[in-house]
Residue, then its C-alpha position, 0 to 999 in steps of 0.5 A: x210377309x207383313x210387318x207385325x203391327x202391335x194393334x191391328x185394325x179393320x183398316x190395316x187388315x183391309x189394306x194388308x188383304x189388298x197387298x196379299x191379293x196382289x203380286x209383287x210385280x203388280x205392287x211395284x207398278x202401284x203409284x209412286x209417292x206424290x210430291x206432297x208425300x215426298x215433302x211429308x217424308x222429308x219433314x219426318x226425316x228432317x225432324x229426326x235429324x234435329x231430334x238426333x242432333x239435340x240428343x247427341x248434344x245432350x249426351x255429350x254434355x252429360x258425358x262431359x259433366x260426368x253424368x253418365x254411368x258405366x257402360x256409357x261413360x266416355x263412349x258417347x262418340x261411338x254410340x248409335x242413336x238407339x244407344x244414345x237414347x239409352x245412355x241419356x235415359x240411364x241417368x237418374x236425373x230424369x222424371x217420368x215425363x222425360x222418360x215418356x218423351x224418350x219413349x215417344x222419340x223411339x216409338x216414332x223413329x219407326x216412321x222415320x226409318x220406314x220413309x228413309x229405308x223402305x221402298x214406298x208405293x201408294x195404294x191405287x184406290x186408297x189413301x194409304x202407303x205400302x212400305x217394302x224391303x228385302x232387308x232383314x236388318x232394316x225390318x228388324x230395326x223398325x219392328x224389333x223382330x227378324x223376318x223369315x228368309x226370302x220374303x218381301x217384307x211390308x207394312x201398310x199405313x194410312x196416309x192420314x196417320x203419317x200426316x198426323x205424326x207431324x204435330x207430334x214430331x214438332x212437339x218432340x223437337x221443341x221438347x228436345x231443344x229444352x233438354x240441356x236446361x234440364x240438366x242438374x249440373x251447370x255446363x262446362x264452358x268447353x262442352x257448350x261450344 
């Protein structure tokens, strides 16, 4: 089963056609990611580690300053990253630019989840990747829908598209590092430590 993509292009349809014409055994024999590919994937994961750290820092500051409404108030330590972002966004202090930034973080988190949780192979004749999983939970986390039973789940992405995410993530890391200064109340000394 192919991973649903919100905007199909001729290119993604072509790549998916190559996958659908091959057997699972053939696909597993396709080339593994190169060292440069692995470095790219590590950068994506690293950027998200930094983003997640910054968001957790912000949510803790907000919680410590009484800036989170129920149901988030006092519960931030137990939240996964999706809920951390929801908790932060629930405050009325953010403007439209902030909301767009939070949306971009969640949108691009899919790439992080792909490179961290899916098996990756390169196409033999294309500068593109196939991401595969048998985990319905991982599939749902990345794409927001449950797959059919007993399916190899896959998605295809051009390598250039994956490389193109790096400047976006660099910008999001920079933006996240400034979020604490955007808080409307001063930090309590014990929260900032």
